[in-house]
C-alpha positions in Angstrom: 49.5 23.5 -0.2 47.6 23.0 -3.6 48.8 20.0 -5.5 49.3 18.0 -2.2 45.7 16.6 -1.7 44.8 19.3 0.6 41.7 21.5 0.0 41.1 25.0 1.4 37.9 25.7 3.0 36.5 27.3 -0.2 37.5 24.5 -2.4 36.0 22.0 0.3 32.7 24.0 0.1 32.5 24.1 -3.5 33.2 20.3 -3.9 30.4 19.6 -1.2 27.7 21.7 -2.8 27.6 19.5 -6.3 28.4 16.1 -4.9 26.7 13.4 -2.7 28.5 12.4 0.3 27.9 8.8 1.5 26.6 7.8 5.2 26.0 10.0 8.0 28.1 13.1 6.6 25.3 13.5 4.0 23.1 14.8 6.7 25.4 17.8 7.3 23.8 19.3 4.0 20.4 19.1 5.9 21.5 21.3 9.0 19.2 24.2 9.6 16.5 22.7 7.5 13.0 21.1 8.5 13.3 17.3 8.4 11.1 14.5 9.1 12.7 11.6 11.2 10.9 8.0 11.6 12.0 6.2 14.8 12.0 2.6 15.4 9.2 2.7 17.5 7.1 4.2 14.6 7.0 7.6 15.9 7.3 10.7 13.6 9.2 13.8 14.4 9.4 16.8 12.6 11.8 19.8 13.3 14.7 21.8 12.4 18.1 19.8 12.3 20.5 21.8 14.3 23.3 19.4 15.0 24.6 16.1 14.1 27.5 13.7 15.1 29.4 10.9 13.7 26.8 8.5 15.2 23.8 10.2 13.3 22.5 11.3 16.7 20.5 14.5 15.8 19.3 17.6 17.6 16.0 19.0 16.6 14.6 22.4 17.3 10.9 23.4 17.4 10.0 19.7 17.2 6.3 18.1 16.9 5.6 14.5 17.1 3.1 13.8 14.2 0.4 11.1 14.4 -1.3 10.0 11.3 -4.7 8.2 11.5 -6.4 7.6 8.0 -6.6 10.9 6.5 -6.3 12.9 9.7 -2.9 14.1 11.6 -2.2 15.9 14.7 1.1 17.6 16.0 2.2 17.3 19.5 4.6 20.0 20.4 8.0 18.5 21.9 10.4 21.4 21.5 14.1 20.5 21.6 14.5 16.8 20.8 17.5 14.5 20.8 17.4 11.5 18.6 19.9 8.6 19.1 21.2 7.6 15.6 20.5 3.8 16.5 16.9 4.6 16.7 16.5 6.4 13.4 14.8 4.4 10.7 14.2 7.2 8.0 15.2 10.8 7.8 14.6 13.4 5.2 14.1 17.0 4.3 10.4 18.2 4.2 9.3 20.4 1.3 6.7 23.1 2.5 4.8 23.0 -1.0 4.4 19.2 -0.7 3.4 19.3 2.8 0.7 21.9 2.1 -0.7 19.9 -0.8 -1.3 16.7 1.1 -4.8 16.0 1.5 -4.8 15.5 5.2 -6.8 17.1 7.9 -5.4 18.6 10.9 -7.0 17.9 14.1 -6.5 18.8 17.7 -4.3 16.8 19.8 -6.9 15.2 21.9 -8.8 13.9 18.8 -5.8 12.4 17.0 -4.8 10.7 20.3 -8.4 9.2 20.9 -8.3 8.0 16.9 -4.8 6.5 17.4 -6.2 4.4 20.6 -9.1 3.3 18.7 -7.0 2.1 15.8 -4.5 0.5 18.0 -7.4 -1.5 20.0 -8.8 -2.5 16.4 -5.5 -3.7 15.3 -5.0 -5.6 18.7 -8.3 -7.3 18.4 -7.6 -8.3 14.7 -4.2 -9.6 15.8 -5.7 -11.9 18.4 -8.5 -12.9 16.0 -5.7 -14.2 13.6 -3.6 -15.8 16.5 -6.6 -17.8 17.6 -7.3 -19.0 13.9 -3.7 -20.2 13.7 -3.9 -22.0 17.0 -7.2 -23.7 15.8 -5.2 -25.0 12.8 -2.4 -26.1 15.0 0.1 -23.5 13.3 2.7 -21.8 15.5 2.1 -18.1 16.3 5.0 -15.9 15.5 4.8 -12.2 16.5 6.1 -9.9 13.7 8.1 -7.3 15.2 8.3 -5.1 12.3 4.4 -4.6 12.6 5.2 -2.7 15.7 7.8 -0.7 14.2 5.9 0.4 11.1 2.5 0.8 12.5 
């Protein structure tokens, strides 16, 4: 069927390896690789991509939820994790060498959760202080939802 626009499996594989595929289909090249996924709520997941569908729903294996606070991080084991495509903000492969060269200190789950709680309390106090200053000046208080997503 050559010449009729139909590719054999071998031809399709060869053309796939060297070219960018736009959209969700580009994630097919990441199957069986260790990837990082950032969700709309700000959570960060790291796991092995095992499956993907046309809606960018991802199935991750050996997943950990990574929490960063300052120069510290902690990993909470989550196992198999299904991510709905609509909740994904960012997705990409993790290079082991780059991950190891990061100047971050790994701490226990309890320690990172406590550090995260303290950081959230500090941020909330700061936001309340800013809102009060705006009210005193007669300005409207508008809550920025992107702050919640990226914090």
